[in-house]
C-alpha positions in Angstrom: 0.0 0.0 0.0 1.3 3.2 -1.2 0.7 5.8 1.5 0.8 9.7 0.5 2.2 12.0 3.3 -0.2 14.3 5.0 1.1 17.4 3.2 1.6 16.0 -0.3 2.2 18.6 -3.2 2.1 17.3 -6.6 4.0 18.9 -9.8 1.0 21.3 -10.3 0.5 22.4 -6.8 4.3 22.7 -6.3 4.6 25.0 -9.3 1.7 27.3 -7.9 3.5 27.3 -4.5 6.8 28.2 -6.3 5.2 31.1 -8.0 3.4 32.4 -4.8 6.9 32.1 -2.9 8.8 34.2 -5.7 5.9 37.0 -5.7 6.1 37.1 -2.0 9.8 37.2 -1.9 9.7 39.8 -4.5 7.3 41.9 -2.6 9.4 41.2 0.6 12.8 42.6 -0.8 11.0 45.6 -2.7 9.3 46.4 0.6 12.5 46.2 2.7 14.6 48.6 0.0 11.5 51.1 0.2 11.7 51.0 4.2 15.5 51.3 4.0 15.2 54.2 1.7 12.2 55.8 3.6 14.3 55.7 7.0 17.5 57.0 5.2 15.9 60.1 3.0 12.5 60.8 4.7 13.2 60.4 8.5 16.6 61.3 7.9 18.2 58.6 10.1 22.1 57.8 10.1 23.0 54.7 8.3 24.3 53.4 11.4 20.6 53.2 12.6 19.8 50.5 10.0 23.0 49.2 8.8 22.6 45.8 9.7 18.9 45.7 7.8 21.0 47.2 4.6 23.5 44.7 4.7 21.0 41.8 4.9 19.0 43.4 1.8 22.2 43.9 -0.2 23.8 40.4 0.4 20.3 38.8 -0.1 19.9 40.6 -3.4 23.4 39.9 -4.5 23.1 36.2 -3.7 19.5 35.8 -5.2 20.7 37.0 -8.6 24.0 34.8 -8.5 21.9 31.9 -7.7 19.6 32.8 -10.5 22.6 32.7 -12.8 24.2 29.8 -11.4 21.3 27.7 -11.7 20.0 28.7 -14.8 17.0 30.6 -14.1 18.4 33.5 -16.2 19.4 31.9 -19.2 22.7 33.4 -21.0 23.5 31.6 -24.2 26.9 33.4 -24.7 28.5 36.0 -22.5 29.4 38.9 -24.6 32.1 41.6 -23.4 30.0 44.4 -24.7 27.0 43.3 -22.5 29.2 42.9 -19.7 30.5 46.2 -20.3 27.1 47.6 -20.8 26.0 46.3 -17.8 28.7 47.6 -15.6 28.5 51.2 -17.2 25.0 50.9 -16.2 25.8 50.1 -12.6 28.1 52.8 -12.4 26.0 55.6 -13.7 23.3 54.6 -11.5 25.8 54.2 -8.5 27.2 57.6 -9.2 23.7 59.1 -9.7 22.6 57.6 -6.4 25.6 58.8 -4.7 25.5 62.3 -5.8 22.1 62.8 -4.9 22.6 61.1 -1.6 25.2 63.5 -0.5 24.6 66.6 -2.5 20.8 66.7 -2.4 19.4 64.8 0.5 22.3 65.3 3.0 23.2 68.6 1.5 26.9 67.7 2.5 28.4 69.4 -0.7 31.6 67.4 -0.9 34.8 68.5 -2.2 35.9 67.5 -5.6 38.7 65.0 -3.9 35.6 63.5 -1.9 33.5 63.1 -5.1 36.4 61.3 -6.8 36.8 59.2 -3.8 33.1 58.2 -3.8 33.3 57.6 -7.6 36.3 55.5 -7.0 34.2 53.3 -4.5 31.4 53.1 -7.0 33.7 51.8 -9.8 35.3 49.2 -7.6 32.1 47.9 -5.9 30.4 47.8 -9.4 33.2 46.1 -10.6 33.3 43.6 -8.1 29.5 42.8 -8.7 29.8 42.5 -12.4 32.8 39.9 -11.9 30.7 38.0 -9.3 28.1 37.8 -11.7 30.2 36.9 -14.5 32.0 34.1 -12.6 28.7 32.6 -11.5 26.9 32.6 -14.6 30.1 31.0 -16.3 30.0 28.4 -13.6 26.2 27.8 -14.0 26.6 27.5 -17.8 29.1 24.8 -17.3 27.2 23.3 -15.0 24.3 23.1 -17.1 26.2 22.1 -19.8 28.0 19.0 -18.1 24.4 18.0 -16.9 23.4 17.9 -20.4 26.2 16.1 -21.6 25.8 13.3 -19.1 22.1 12.8 -20.1 23.5 12.1 -23.7 
């Protein structure tokens, strides 16, 4: 006699549950980002007041994208250098604009030229590390999928 467990999910139910989990995860991450921005820019709280929250959010978001690349949820057929450079440039531009707005508009710090250059160098470095991290894991994920496909033949 084949007994099914009390809480049994067939493939269709499991797919529905995965979709709901994905939507709720997206809403949670979006809400956390909104709360972080609200606390920093509207309430004017210091970053030290919610630094742990921001670190968890950042690491979680980076690991999510990395896992999606590694396990093939974001299918990349061929990584082209121009797309990598475009993605890097996009991150640098948004990071630079965010950094500029943060210090010159929201905090009214009016950074000196040397301080602005230091902030831009940090944006370049962190953006480069993020892109490098994503490229490495997408290459590893593609190799893993190719090996898995070769093993099934």
